[in-house]
C-alpha positions in Angstrom: -32.6 -62.3 7.1 -29.1 -64.5 6.3 -29.0 -62.4 3.4 -29.1 -59.3 4.7 -26.7 -60.4 7.7 -24.2 -61.3 4.6 -24.8 -58.3 2.7 -24.0 -56.4 5.8 -20.9 -58.5 7.0 -19.0 -58.5 3.4 -20.1 -54.6 3.0 -15.9 -53.1 2.9 -16.3 -51.2 5.8 -16.9 -53.6 8.3 -14.0 -56.1 6.5 -11.4 -53.1 6.7 -12.6 -52.7 10.2 -12.1 -56.5 11.7 -8.7 -56.6 9.3 -7.3 -53.7 11.5 -8.5 -55.2 15.0 -7.2 -58.2 14.3 -3.3 -56.6 13.0 -4.0 -54.4 15.8 -3.7 -57.3 18.6 -1.0 -58.5 16.6 0.8 -55.5 16.0 0.1 -55.0 20.0 1.7 -58.6 20.9 4.9 -57.2 19.1 5.0 -54.5 20.6 4.5 -55.6 24.2 7.6 -58.3 23.5 9.5 -55.3 22.6 8.7 -53.4 25.6 8.7 -56.9 27.6 11.7 -58.7 26.4 13.8 -55.5 25.1 13.3 -52.4 26.6 12.3 -53.1 30.3 15.4 -55.6 31.3 17.9 -52.7 30.5 15.7 -49.7 32.6 15.2 -52.5 35.4 19.8 -52.6 35.5 19.5 -48.8 34.9 17.1 -48.5 38.3 19.1 -51.0 40.3 16.3 -54.1 40.2 13.4 -51.5 41.6 10.4 -53.1 41.5 7.4 -50.8 41.5 4.8 -53.6 41.6 5.2 -54.0 45.4 4.1 -50.6 46.4 1.6 -50.5 48.0 -0.3 -48.7 51.3 -2.6 -51.2 53.4 -5.7 -48.8 53.8 -7.0 -52.2 56.2 -5.7 -55.1 57.9 -6.3 -58.2 56.5 -8.0 -61.1 59.4 -5.2 -64.0 58.7 -2.0 -62.3 59.0 -0.6 -58.9 60.5 1.1 -56.2 58.9 3.6 -55.6 58.1 3.3 -57.5 54.7 6.5 -58.2 53.0 4.8 -58.1 49.6 1.1 -57.7 48.1 0.8 -60.6 46.8 1.2 -61.4 51.1 -1.3 -59.1 51.4 -4.0 -60.2 49.0 -3.7 -63.5 50.5 -4.4 -62.1 54.0 -7.6 -60.0 52.8 -6.5 -56.8 53.5 -6.8 -53.7 51.4 -4.1 -52.1 49.9 -3.9 -48.6 48.1 -1.4 -49.9 44.7 0.8 -47.3 43.5 3.6 -49.5 42.6 0.9 -51.2 40.0 0.2 -47.9 38.5 3.7 -46.0 38.4 4.3 -50.1 36.2 1.5 -49.1 34.1 2.3 -45.7 33.6 6.0 -46.4 33.0 4.7 -49.5 30.6 2.1 -47.1 28.7 4.6 -44.6 27.8 7.2 -46.7 26.6 4.9 -47.9 24.6 3.3 -45.1 23.2 7.2 -43.8 22.5 8.2 -47.1 20.3 4.7 -47.0 18.6 6.0 -43.1 17.8 9.2 -43.9 16.6 7.3 -46.6 14.3 5.2 -44.6 12.9 7.7 -41.7 11.9 10.2 -44.7 10.4 7.2 -46.0 8.3 6.4 -42.7 7.0 10.1 -42.6 5.9 9.8 -45.1 4.2 6.4 -43.6 2.4 7.8 -41.1 1.4 6.6 -37.4 0.8 3.0 -37.3 0.0 2.2 -36.6 -3.9 2.1 -32.6 -5.4 -1.4 -32.0 -6.3 -1.8 -30.3 -9.8 -2.1 -26.7 -9.8 -5.3 -25.3 -10.4 -5.1 -21.7 -10.5 -2.1 -19.8 -12.1 -1.7 -16.0 -12.7 -3.0 -13.7 -15.1 0.0 -12.4 -17.2 -1.7 -8.6 -17.5 -3.0 -8.0 -13.9 -1.1 -10.9 -11.5 -4.9 -12.1 -10.0 -5.4 -16.0 -9.6 -7.3 -17.6 -12.0 -8.3 -21.1 -12.9 -5.9 -23.2 -15.6 -9.0 -23.9 -18.0 -9.4 -19.7 -18.2 -9.2 -18.1 -21.5 -10.6 -14.9 -20.7 -9.1 -13.0 -17.0 -12.1 -12.3 -14.9 -10.5 -9.0 -14.0 -9.2 -7.6 -16.4 -11.3 -9.2 -19.4 -7.7 -10.1 -21.1 -7.5 -12.2 -23.8 -5.2 -15.2 -22.7 
């Protein structure tokens, strides 16, 4: 049984997948740091310091304290049921910024790799009838000319 498990794990696709997941997690933390530490502070300054995280609607008041609640944390501490649309807006904006960053990084990597190699031609034009024929052909199948 151990031998079969070892053969399964050592197949190329499983090892490649494991490496991809590990690199993806590391890359995800780099992109998250880019968004949180580099991009979001200027966005926060540009929007006047608006914090969407504390935007919510109280659906049912909590039993411990009465509304209005100063923050989402206060509402949760009081046991209130809330609709947290501010959290959704925060996550949506973060997703859009991360998607734009990944798009730019992918484009940059593609430019560094250069254009894809051009495949060798497999057909050529017959000099007599101008139809496309395979390169190694000795006779044109259309006009039967000797090449």
